[in-house]
C-alpha positions as CSV (number, residue, x, y, z in Angstrom):
1,X,0.0,0.0,0.0
2,X,1.3,3.4,-1.0
3,X,1.9,5.7,2.0
4,X,2.3,9.4,1.2
5,X,4.6,11.7,3.2
6,X,3.0,15.1,3.9
7,X,5.8,17.1,2.6
8,X,5.9,15.7,-1.0
9,X,4.4,17.3,-4.0
10,X,1.9,15.2,-6.0
11,X,1.5,15.1,-9.7
12,X,-1.4,12.8,-10.5
13,X,-1.6,11.3,-13.9
14,X,-4.7,9.3,-14.4
15,X,-6.3,7.9,-17.6
16,X,-9.9,8.8,-17.8
17,X,-11.9,6.1,-19.4
18,X,-15.4,5.2,-20.6
19,X,-16.7,3.2,-17.7
20,X,-18.6,0.6,-19.7
21,X,-15.4,-1.0,-21.2
22,X,-14.9,-2.8,-17.9
23,X,-17.7,-5.2,-18.5
24,X,-18.3,-8.0,-21.0
25,X,-22.0,-8.3,-21.4
26,X,-23.7,-7.3,-24.6
27,X,-25.3,-4.1,-23.4
28,X,-22.0,-3.0,-21.8
29,X,-20.3,-3.5,-25.2
30,X,-23.0,-1.3,-26.7
31,X,-22.2,1.5,-24.3
32,X,-18.5,1.1,-25.1
33,X,-19.4,1.5,-28.7
34,X,-21.1,4.8,-28.1
35,X,-18.1,5.9,-26.0
36,X,-15.7,5.2,-28.9
37,X,-17.7,7.2,-31.4
38,X,-16.9,10.9,-32.0
39,X,-19.2,13.5,-30.5
40,X,-20.0,14.9,-33.9
41,X,-21.5,11.6,-35.0
42,X,-23.8,11.3,-32.0
43,X,-26.9,13.2,-31.0
44,X,-25.6,14.0,-27.5
45,X,-21.9,13.5,-27.4
46,X,-19.8,13.9,-24.2
47,X,-21.5,15.0,-21.0
48,X,-19.6,17.6,-19.1
49,X,-19.6,18.2,-15.3
50,X,-23.0,17.6,-13.8
51,X,-24.9,18.4,-10.6
52,X,-27.8,16.6,-8.8
53,X,-30.8,18.7,-8.0
54,X,-33.2,18.5,-5.1
55,X,-35.8,17.0,-7.4
56,X,-33.6,13.9,-8.0
57,X,-32.6,14.9,-11.5
58,X,-29.1,15.0,-13.0
59,X,-28.3,18.2,-14.9
60,X,-25.5,18.2,-17.4
61,X,-24.3,20.1,-20.5
62,X,-23.1,18.7,-23.8
63,X,-21.8,20.9,-26.6
64,X,-24.5,23.6,-27.2
65,X,-27.4,21.8,-25.3
66,X,-28.3,21.5,-21.7
67,X,-30.1,18.4,-20.4
68,X,-32.1,17.4,-17.4
69,X,-32.2,13.6,-16.9
70,X,-34.5,11.5,-14.8
71,X,-33.0,8.9,-12.5
72,X,-33.7,6.2,-15.1
73,X,-31.7,8.0,-17.8
74,X,-34.5,9.5,-19.8
75,X,-34.4,13.2,-20.8
76,X,-36.9,15.3,-18.8
77,X,-36.3,18.4,-20.9
78,X,-33.5,19.9,-23.0
79,X,-32.6,23.5,-24.0
80,X,-30.5,24.7,-26.9
81,X,-27.9,27.3,-25.8
82,X,-26.5,28.7,-29.1
83,X,-23.1,28.7,-27.3
84,X,-20.8,25.9,-26.4
85,X,-20.9,25.3,-22.6
86,X,-17.7,25.0,-20.6
87,X,-16.5,21.5,-19.8
88,X,-14.6,22.6,-16.7
89,X,-17.2,24.6,-14.8
90,X,-20.3,22.7,-13.5
91,X,-23.7,24.3,-13.8
92,X,-25.1,25.9,-10.6
93,X,-28.6,25.8,-9.3
94,X,-29.9,29.3,-8.5
95,X,-33.2,28.6,-6.8
96,X,-36.7,29.3,-8.2
97,X,-35.9,26.7,-10.8
98,X,-33.2,28.8,-12.4
99,X,-29.8,27.4,-13.5
100,X,-26.6,29.4,-14.3
101,X,-23.8,28.0,-16.5
102,X,-20.7,29.3,-18.3
103,X,-20.6,29.1,-22.1
104,X,-18.1,30.9,-24.4
105,X,-17.0,33.6,-21.9
106,X,-20.7,34.2,-21.0
107,X,-22.9,33.4,-18.1
108,X,-26.2,32.0,-19.3
109,X,-29.4,31.9,-17.3
110,X,-31.8,29.0,-18.0
111,X,-35.5,29.2,-17.2
112,X,-36.8,25.6,-17.3
113,X,-40.4,26.6,-16.8
114,X,-40.2,28.7,-20.0
115,X,-39.1,25.7,-22.1
116,X,-41.8,24.9,-24.7
117,X,-43.3,28.4,-24.5
118,X,-43.0,31.4,-26.8
119,X,-40.6,33.0,-24.3
120,X,-36.9,32.2,-24.6
121,X,-35.7,29.7,-22.0
122,X,-32.1,31.0,-22.2
123,X,-30.8,34.5,-21.7
124,X,-27.3,35.9,-21.5
125,X,-26.9,37.0,-17.9
126,X,-23.3,38.3,-18.1
127,X,-20.8,38.9,-20.9
128,X,-19.3,38.3,-23.2
129,X,-15.9,39.2,-21.8
130,X,-12.5,39.2,-23.4
131,X,-10.9,37.0,-20.8
132,X,-11.8,33.7,-19.3
133,X,-14.5,33.2,-16.6
134,X,-12.9,31.3,-13.8
135,X,-16.1,30.3,-11.9
136,X,-19.5,31.3,-10.6
137,X,-21.4,30.9,-7.4
138,X,-25.0,31.5,-6.3
139,X,-26.3,32.5,-2.9
140,X,-30.0,31.6,-2.7
141,X,-30.4,33.3,0.7
142,X,-28.8,36.6,-0.5
143,X,-30.3,36.4,-4.0
144,X,-26.9,37.0,-5.4
145,X,-24.7,35.6,-8.3
146,X,-20.9,36.1,-8.0
147,X,-18.7,35.7,-11.1
148,X,-14.9,35.6,-11.1
149,X,-13.4,37.0,-14.3
150,X,-9.7,36.5,-14.9
151,X,-7.6,39.7,-14.5
152,X,-10.8,41.7,-13.8
153,X,-12.0,40.6,-10.4
154,X,-15.3,39.6,-8.8
155,X,-18.7,40.8,-10.0
156,X,-21.9,40.4,-7.8
157,X,-25.3,40.6,-9.5
158,X,-28.8,40.3,-8.3
159,X,-30.7,37.3,-9.7
160,X,-32.6,39.6,-12.1
161,X,-29.2,40.9,-13.5
162,X,-28.6,44.2,-11.7
163,X,-24.9,44.8,-10.7
164,X,-24.5,45.1,-7.0
165,X,-20.7,45.6,-6.7
166,X,-17.4,44.6,-8.1
167,X,-14.0,44.1,-6.4
168,X,-10.4,43.5,-7.5
169,X,-7.7,41.7,-5.6
170,X,-6.3,45.1,-4.4
171,X,-8.3,47.5,-2.3
172,X,-7.1,50.9,-1.0
173,X,-8.7,52.0,2.3
174,X,-7.6,55.0,4.3
175,X,-4.4,55.2,2.3
176,X,-3.4,51.6,2.9
177,X,-3.3,48.8,0.4
178,X,-5.0,45.5,1.1
179,X,-4.3,42.4,-1.0
180,X,-1.5,41.4,-3.4
181,X,1.1,42.6,-0.9
182,X,4.0,40.7,-2.5
183,X,3.2,41.3,-6.2
184,X,0.8,43.7,-7.9
185,X,1.8,43.3,-11.6
186,X,0.5,39.8,-12.1
187,X,-1.9,39.3,-9.2
188,X,-5.6,38.4,-9.7
189,X,-8.2,36.0,-8.4
190,X,-7.7,32.5,-9.7
191,X,-10.2,30.2,-7.8
192,X,-13.8,29.6,-8.1
193,X,-15.7,31.9,-5.7
194,X,-17.1,29.9,-2.7
195,X,-20.1,31.2,-0.7
196,X,-20.6,30.5,3.0
197,X,-24.4,30.6,3.3
198,X,-24.3,30.8,7.1
199,X,-21.8,33.7,7.3
200,X,-22.9,35.5,4.1
201,X,-19.2,35.6,3.0
202,X,-17.3,34.9,-0.2
203,X,-13.9,33.2,-0.3
204,X,-11.5,33.4,-3.2
205,X,-7.7,33.1,-3.6
206,X,-5.2,34.9,-5.8
207,X,-2.1,34.0,-7.8
208,X,0.3,34.7,-4.9
209,X,-1.2,32.4,-2.4
210,X,-3.4,34.8,-0.5
211,X,-6.9,33.8,0.6
212,X,-9.7,36.5,0.8
213,X,-12.9,36.7,2.8
214,X,-15.3,39.3,1.4
215,X,-18.8,40.3,2.5
216,X,-21.5,39.3,0.1
217,X,-23.3,42.6,0.7
218,X,-20.4,44.8,-0.5
219,X,-16.8,44.9,-1.7
220,X,-15.4,44.8,1.9
221,X,-12.5,42.5,2.8
222,X,-13.2,40.9,6.1
223,X,-9.7,39.4,6.2
224,X,-6.8,38.3,4.0
225,X,-4.5,35.4,5.0
226,X,-1.2,34.6,3.3
227,X,-0.8,30.9,2.7
228,X,2.0,31.2,0.1
229,X,4.1,28.9,2.3
230,X,1.7,26.1,1.3
231,X,1.6,27.0,-2.4
232,X,-0.5,29.2,-4.6
233,X,-3.1,26.6,-5.9
234,X,-6.0,25.9,-3.6
235,X,-9.4,24.2,-3.7
236,X,-11.8,26.0,-1.3
237,X,-14.8,24.3,0.2
238,X,-17.2,26.0,2.6
239,X,-18.3,23.9,5.6
240,X,-21.3,26.1,6.4
241,X,-20.5,25.2,10.0
242,X,-18.1,27.9,11.1
243,X,-15.2,26.3,9.2
244,X,-13.6,26.9,5.8
245,X,-11.7,24.0,4.2
246,X,-8.7,24.6,2.0
247,X,-7.3,21.7,0.0
248,X,-3.7,22.0,-1.2
249,X,-3.2,19.4,-3.9
250,X,0.6,20.1,-4.3
251,X,1.2,19.3,-0.6
252,X,-1.6,16.7,-0.2
253,X,-2.8,18.7,2.8
254,X,-6.1,20.0,4.2
255,X,-6.5,23.1,6.3
256,X,-9.5,23.9,8.4
257,X,-9.9,27.7,9.0
258,X,-12.3,29.5,11.3
259,X,-14.4,31.9,9.3
260,X,-14.2,34.9,11.5
261,X,-10.5,35.6,11.2
262,X,-9.1,33.0,8.8
263,X,-6.8,31.4,11.4
264,X,-5.9,27.7,11.1
265,X,-7.9,25.5,13.5
266,X,-6.3,22.2,12.4
267,X,-4.6,20.6,9.5
268,X,-4.3,17.1,8.2
269,X,-2.6,15.0,5.5
270,X,-4.4,13.2,2.7
271,X,-3.4,11.0,-0.2
272,X,-2.6,12.1,-3.7
273,X,-5.5,13.7,-5.6
274,X,-6.5,12.9,-9.2
275,X,-6.6,16.6,-10.2
276,X,-5.8,20.1,-8.9
277,X,-9.5,21.1,-8.9
278,X,-10.7,18.0,-7.0
279,X,-13.9,18.9,-5.2
280,X,-14.6,17.3,-1.7
281,X,-18.0,17.2,-0.2
282,X,-19.2,18.3,3.3
283,X,-22.2,16.6,4.8
284,X,-24.8,18.0,7.2
285,X,-22.8,16.7,10.2
286,X,-19.8,18.9,9.2
287,X,-17.6,16.0,8.0
288,X,-15.5,16.6,4.9
289,X,-14.8,13.6,2.6
290,X,-11.9,13.5,0.1
291,X,-11.1,10.6,-2.2
292,X,-7.5,9.8,-3.0
293,X,-5.5,7.8,-5.6
294,X,-4.3,5.6,-2.8
295,X,-7.8,4.1,-2.8
296,X,-8.9,5.6,0.5
297,X,-11.7,8.1,1.3
298,X,-10.4,10.5,4.0
299,X,-13.2,11.9,6.2
300,X,-12.4,14.6,8.8
301,X,-14.7,15.7,11.5
302,X,-15.2,19.4,12.4
303,X,-12.6,19.0,15.2
304,X,-10.0,17.3,12.9
305,X,-10.4,13.6,13.8
306,X,-9.8,11.4,10.8
307,X,-11.6,8.3,9.5
308,X,-10.4,6.3,6.5
309,X,-12.7,4.2,4.3
310,X,-12.4,1.3,3.8
311,X,-10.3,-0.1,6.6
312,X,-8.0,-1.8,4.0
313,X,-7.8,-1.6,0.3
314,X,-6.0,-3.2,-2.6
315,X,-2.8,-1.7,-3.9
316,X,-4.4,-1.2,-7.4
317,X,-7.5,0.6,-6.1
318,X,-8.0,4.4,-6.7
319,X,-10.6,7.0,-6.1
320,X,-10.4,9.5,-9.0
321,X,-13.8,11.1,-9.1
322,X,-15.5,13.4,-6.6
323,X,-17.8,11.9,-4.0
324,X,-21.5,12.7,-4.4
325,X,-23.6,13.9,-1.4
326,X,-26.8,12.0,-0.8
327,X,-30.0,14.1,-0.9
328,X,-30.5,13.6,2.8
329,X,-27.2,15.4,3.5
330,X,-25.9,12.7,5.9
331,X,-24.5,10.1,3.6
332,X,-21.9,10.1,0.8
333,X,-21.6,8.0,-2.4
334,X,-18.1,6.9,-3.3
335,X,-16.7,5.1,-6.4
336,X,-13.6,3.1,-5.8
337,X,-12.0,1.8,-9.0
338,X,-9.8,-1.3,-9.1
339,X,-7.1,-0.8,-11.8
340,X,-5.2,-3.5,-13.5
341,X,-2.0,-1.5,-13.0
342,X,-1.2,1.4,-10.6
343,X,2.3,2.7,-10.0
344,X,3.6,5.4,-7.7
345,X,7.1,6.8,-8.2
346,X,8.8,9.4,-6.0
347,X,11.4,11.6,-7.9
348,X,12.9,14.2,-5.7
349,X,10.1,16.0,-3.9
350,X,7.5,15.0,-6.6
351,X,5.4,11.9,-6.6
352,X,4.1,10.5,-9.9
353,X,1.0,8.3,-9.8
354,X,0.0,6.4,-13.0
355,X,-3.0,4.1,-13.3
356,X,-4.5,2.4,-16.3
357,X,-6.8,-0.4,-17.5
358,X,-9.7,-0.3,-15.1
359,X,-11.2,-3.7,-14.2
360,X,-14.1,-3.0,-11.8
361,X,-15.6,-0.3,-9.7
362,X,-17.3,-0.5,-6.3
363,X,-20.0,2.0,-5.4
364,X,-20.4,2.5,-1.6
365,X,-22.8,4.4,0.6
366,X,-20.9,5.8,3.6
367,X,-22.0,7.7,6.7
368,X,-18.8,9.4,7.9
369,X,-20.1,10.4,11.4
370,X,-20.9,6.7,12.1
371,X,-17.7,5.4,10.6
372,X,-19.5,2.7,8.7
373,X,-20.9,1.9,5.2
374,X,-24.5,0.9,4.6
375,X,-23.8,-1.2,1.6
376,X,-21.4,-1.7,-1.3
377,X,-22.1,-2.9,-4.8
378,X,-19.7,-4.0,-7.4
379,X,-22.2,-5.5,-9.8
380,X,-23.9,-2.6,-11.7
381,X,-25.5,-4.7,-14.4
382,X,-29.0,-3.5,-13.6
383,X,-28.1,0.2,-13.6
384,X,-26.1,-0.1,-16.8
385,X,-28.8,-2.0,-18.5
386,X,-31.4,0.6,-17.6
387,X,-29.2,3.4,-18.9
388,X,-28.5,1.6,-22.1
389,X,-32.2,1.3,-22.8
390,X,-32.8,5.0,-22.1
391,X,-31.7,8.3,-23.7
392,X,-28.3,7.9,-22.1
393,X,-27.4,5.5,-24.9
394,X,-26.7,8.6,-27.0
395,X,-24.0,9.8,-24.7
396,X,-20.5,8.6,-23.8
397,X,-20.6,7.7,-20.1
398,X,-17.8,8.1,-17.7
399,X,-17.4,7.1,-14.0
400,X,-18.5,10.5,-12.7
401,X,-21.8,10.4,-14.6
402,X,-22.5,6.8,-13.5
403,X,-21.9,7.7,-9.9
404,X,-24.4,10.6,-10.1
405,X,-27.1,8.3,-11.6
406,X,-26.3,5.7,-9.0
407,X,-26.8,8.3,-6.2
408,X,-30.2,9.5,-7.5
409,X,-31.4,5.8,-7.8
410,X,-31.0,5.5,-4.0
411,X,-31.1,1.7,-3.9
412,X,-31.4,0.6,-0.3
413,X,-30.9,4.1,1.1
414,X,-32.8,4.5,4.4
415,X,-32.4,8.3,4.8
416,X,-35.2,10.6,3.7
417,X,-34.4,13.3,1.2
418,X,-34.3,16.9,2.3
419,X,-34.3,20.2,0.5
420,X,-31.1,22.4,0.2
421,X,-32.5,24.9,2.7
422,X,-33.1,22.2,5.2
423,X,-29.6,20.8,4.8
424,X,-28.1,24.3,5.2
425,X,-30.1,24.9,8.3
426,X,-28.9,21.7,9.8
427,X,-25.3,22.5,8.9
428,X,-25.5,26.1,10.2
429,X,-26.8,24.8,13.5
430,X,-23.4,23.3,14.2
431,X,-21.8,26.7,14.5
432,X,-20.9,27.3,18.1
433,X,-20.5,30.9,19.4
434,X,-17.0,31.7,20.6
435,X,-16.4,33.1,24.0
436,X,-14.1,36.0,23.7
437,X,-11.5,35.9,26.5
438,X,-10.0,39.1,27.8
439,X,-6.9,37.5,29.2
440,X,-4.9,34.8,27.5
441,X,-1.7,33.0,28.5
442,X,-0.5,31.2,31.7
443,X,-3.1,31.1,34.5
444,X,-0.5,31.9,37.1
445,X,0.5,35.0,35.1
446,X,-3.2,36.1,35.0
447,X,-3.5,35.7,38.8
448,X,-0.4,37.7,39.3
449,X,-1.7,40.4,37.0
450,X,-5.0,40.6,38.9
451,X,-3.2,40.9,42.2
452,X,-1.0,43.7,41.0
453,X,-4.1,45.5,39.7
454,X,-5.7,45.1,43.1
455,X,-2.6,46.6,44.9
456,X,-2.6,49.5,42.5
457,X,-6.3,50.2,43.2
458,X,-5.6,50.2,47.0
459,X,-2.7,52.6,46.6
460,X,-4.8,54.8,44.4
461,X,-7.6,54.9,47.1
462,X,-5.1,55.7,49.8
463,X,-3.6,58.5,47.7
464,X,-7.1,60.1,47.2
465,X,-7.8,59.9,50.9
466,X,-4.4,61.5,51.7
467,X,-5.1,64.3,49.2
468,X,-8.5,65.0,50.8
469,X,-7.0,65.2,54.3
470,X,-4.1,67.4,53.1
471,X,-6.5,69.8,51.4
472,X,-8.5,70.1,54.6
473,X,-5.4,70.7,56.7
474,X,-4.2,73.4,54.3
475,X,-7.5,75.1,54.5
476,X,-7.3,75.0,58.3
477,X,-3.8,76.6,58.1
478,X,-5.2,79.4,56.0
479,X,-7.9,80.1,58.7
480,X,-5.3,80.4,61.5
481,X,-5.3,76.9,63.1
482,X,-4.3,78.1,66.6
483,X,-7.2,80.5,67.0
484,X,-9.5,77.9,65.5
485,X,-8.6,75.2,68.0
486,X,-8.8,77.6,70.9
487,X,-12.4,78.6,69.9
488,X,-13.3,75.0,69.6
489,X,-12.1,74.2,73.1
490,X,-14.1,77.2,74.5
491,X,-17.2,76.0,72.7
492,X,-16.8,72.5,74.1
493,X,-16.6,73.9,77.7
494,X,-19.6,76.1,77.1
495,X,-21.5,73.0,75.7
496,X,-20.8,71.2,79.0
497,X,-22.0,74.1,81.1
498,X,-25.2,74.4,79.1
499,X,-25.7,70.6,79.4
500,X,-25.4,70.8,83.2
501,X,-27.6,73.9,83.5
502,X,-30.3,72.4,81.2
503,X,-30.2,69.1,83.2
504,X,-30.7,71.0,86.5
505,X,-33.7,73.1,85.1
506,X,-35.3,70.0,83.6
507,X,-35.0,68.3,87.0
508,X,-36.6,71.2,88.7
509,X,-39.4,71.4,86.2
510,X,-40.2,67.7,86.6
511,X,-40.1,67.9,90.4
512,X,-42.2,71.1,91.1
513,X,-44.3,73.7,89.4
514,X,-42.4,76.6,87.7
515,X,-43.3,79.9,86.2
516,X,-43.6,80.7,82.5
517,X,-40.3,82.6,82.6
518,X,-38.3,79.6,83.8
519,X,-39.7,77.5,80.9
520,X,-38.7,80.3,78.4
521,X,-35.2,80.3,79.9
522,X,-35.0,76.5,79.5
523,X,-36.1,76.8,75.9
524,X,-33.5,79.5,75.2
525,X,-30.8,77.4,76.7
526,X,-31.7,74.4,74.5
527,X,-31.5,76.6,71.4
528,X,-28.2,78.0,72.4
529,X,-26.7,74.6,73.1
530,X,-27.8,73.4,69.6
531,X,-26.1,76.4,68.1
532,X,-22.9,75.4,69.8
533,X,-23.2,71.9,68.5
534,X,-23.7,73.2,65.0
535,X,-20.5,75.3,65.3
536,X,-18.6,72.3,66.5
537,X,-19.6,70.3,63.5
538,X,-17.1,69.7,60.7
539,X,-19.2,71.3,58.1
540,X,-19.4,74.5,60.0
541,X,-15.8,74.4,61.0
542,X,-14.6,74.2,57.4
543,X,-16.7,77.2,56.4
544,X,-19.4,75.4,54.5
545,X,-22.3,76.1,56.8
546,X,-24.7,77.3,54.1
547,X,-27.6,75.2,55.0
548,X,-30.4,76.3,57.4
549,X,-30.6,74.4,60.6
550,X,-33.5,72.1,60.8
551,X,-33.6,72.3,64.6
552,X,-36.9,71.7,66.3
553,X,-37.2,72.9,69.9
554,X,-38.6,70.7,72.5
555,X,-40.4,73.6,74.4
556,X,-42.9,75.9,72.7
557,X,-41.7,79.3,71.4
558,X,-43.3,82.6,71.9
559,X,-45.2,83.6,68.7
560,X,-46.4,87.0,69.8
561,X,-50.0,86.1,70.4
562,X,-50.5,83.4,73.0
563,X,-48.7,80.5,74.4
564,X,-49.5,77.6,76.8
565,X,-47.4,75.2,78.9
566,X,-48.4,72.0,80.5
567,X,-46.5,70.3,83.4
568,X,-46.9,68.4,86.6
569,X,-46.1,69.8,89.9
570,X,-44.4,67.9,92.7
571,X,-47.7,66.6,94.0
572,X,-48.6,65.2,90.5
573,X,-51.2,68.0,89.9
574,X,-51.8,68.6,86.2
575,X,-51.6,72.3,85.6
576,X,-52.0,74.2,82.3
577,X,-50.9,77.8,82.0
578,X,-52.2,80.2,79.4
579,X,-50.6,83.5,78.6
580,X,-52.1,86.2,76.5
581,X,-50.4,89.3,75.1
582,X,-52.8,91.8,76.9
583,X,-53.4,92.3,80.7
584,X,-57.1,92.6,80.4
585,X,-58.8,89.4,81.6
586,X,-62.4,88.7,82.1
587,X,-63.3,88.5,85.8
588,X,-65.9,85.9,85.1
589,X,-63.4,83.4,83.8
590,X,-63.0,80.6,86.4
591,X,-59.8,79.3,84.7
592,X,-58.0,82.5,85.2
593,X,-58.8,82.5,88.9
594,X,-57.1,79.1,89.1
595,X,-54.1,80.5,87.3
596,X,-53.9,83.5,89.7
597,X,-53.6,81.0,92.5
598,X,-50.3,79.8,91.2
599,X,-48.7,82.8,89.4
600,X,-48.4,86.4,90.5
601,X,-49.8,88.6,87.7
602,X,-47.6,91.5,88.8
603,X,-44.4,89.6,88.2
604,X,-42.2,90.7,85.3
605,X,-38.7,90.0,83.9
606,X,-35.9,92.1,85.3
607,X,-33.0,93.5,83.2
608,X,-30.7,90.7,84.3
609,X,-33.1,88.1,83.0
610,X,-34.3,87.0,86.5
611,X,-38.0,86.2,87.0
612,X,-40.1,86.2,90.2
613,X,-41.8,83.0,90.9
614,X,-44.6,82.7,93.6
615,X,-46.7,79.9,94.8
616,X,-43.9,77.3,94.2
617,X,-42.1,75.2,96.6
618,X,-38.3,75.1,96.9
619,X,-35.3,77.4,97.5
620,X,-35.9,80.7,95.7
621,X,-32.3,81.8,95.9
622,X,-31.0,78.7,94.3
623,X,-33.4,79.2,91.3
624,X,-32.3,82.8,90.9
625,X,-28.6,81.7,90.9
626,X,-29.4,79.1,88.2
627,X,-31.1,81.7,86.0
628,X,-28.2,84.1,86.5
629,X,-25.8,81.3,85.5
630,X,-27.7,80.7,82.3
631,X,-27.7,84.4,81.5
632,X,-23.9,84.5,82.0
633,X,-23.5,81.6,79.7
634,X,-25.6,83.3,77.1
635,X,-23.5,86.5,77.3
636,X,-20.3,84.5,76.9
637,X,-21.6,82.8,73.9
638,X,-22.5,86.1,72.3
639,X,-19.0,87.4,73.1
640,X,-17.5,84.3,71.4
641,X,-19.5,84.9,68.3
């Protein structure tokens, strides 16, 4: 068994053959006869690259005609093109029963439903152009057709033909050049444009080994990655699952790129390929399958794990045609050909593979995610007999065409068919959102970084606090700190004296009946003590006392009209005193007689603030001394202010 080293360069030389010559029955010989005839002598001639539609039909072009075949080989409909279609570019299904194909440097648009009507079923969608058309791609979801024209760039059209935008391999933005950074004289897009239907992106490569990601909505480069170290010839396949697959035939390698930035997620080695434009397939589970000339089918999972089918193979076996995806999206049809002779020679860094004289072919239905095959069939007599009795007898039949008809026949296939949109929805659901990490690297380094940030925050907080304290001290120095502190000590002493005097008066008031003047004195003392407290507060001390005090006195204040006081005497009598601003009192008022029994109406306040109290028990001199002390405190406070 031939084992390929990843670093070698492969040149695959394979003899394409009419598939029917490998059999000996009479109808096989008849197909071989048609294959040996010249295309000009036959009604159909050589069928070029085909594709399988959702309706189970095989669509292919031959010379200047386009055909739609049923699964039994009969022609469903045909359209005359007036132009010779390209043999290297397969037709593309554009949705709404429209098909796009390349013919003589033109892009033709086919309307199958107009076939047989007075309207023309074929129209020139784009062209003609002076240079070659490299490839086309259609986005059904974005209703967009993208065409790559050699040396001219990409052109995006609406499905009805309106030009949306065009872009070359070089884009100048804000004075900076993007694309073709190594060479600008002979740099252009060389690959078939590939559309990621989940990301709405277009992928294409240029002649110097750069891979582009463009937005399908406008000529904006999302990213450009340089893969020139791997070569400058790529086959691009969209996974529609958050990955982009790049096949490098010269290196026999596959690269899986993440679509957001184009960085390599994983890479793997494969066997030699039959052609530079070999097209792998990606199933609905995200597995990509690639056939090789070493006889194995290489299937890679989205994470890069590899499964090879079959487990063992003969030395003379090859896989030279592209796999065909089943209509369910989960299975893959593979054709493994057993050759009479196959030889692989390594000369320098190049590997030459030659194979000839096919003897038999085995068609296999594989499910890559399960790692198993549902069935294999090497006897194709029934299929070939049915095709020989149908319209296919007018065409030369190769291995690729037979594999497509074998896929649409679906013999023994247990999976139900699904539409293209359903398969894309299943594939797009595999995309996992990426969590963007702020910190990367060694976990211990991250912990050390967080600790250092915490220390810096603590130092910053301490610095702010120190600045605030320093500012306050500077302000105090401006206001003469010594005088300020002396006044605060004096205020604290006065506050203590007021507290002691107020406590004594409150005790006297609670023990025995007092006059109205004593209550007023007590109320004034309370107010003056609150004023001292306010002056001792930090806000006032720093000169920011701009707010009005919300002090509420405990005792009632004189409002200029009348006032009343309620208290209990020493004998628990409940007494209420009313005071009016005038001296005229009604003689018939009994309540006033009660008041006169406790208060002398001729009493008045003296200049020193003393009041005369009668009808009360206790030491009169002590009370007067107390009142005098309060007046003295009041005068000292006023002098301080």
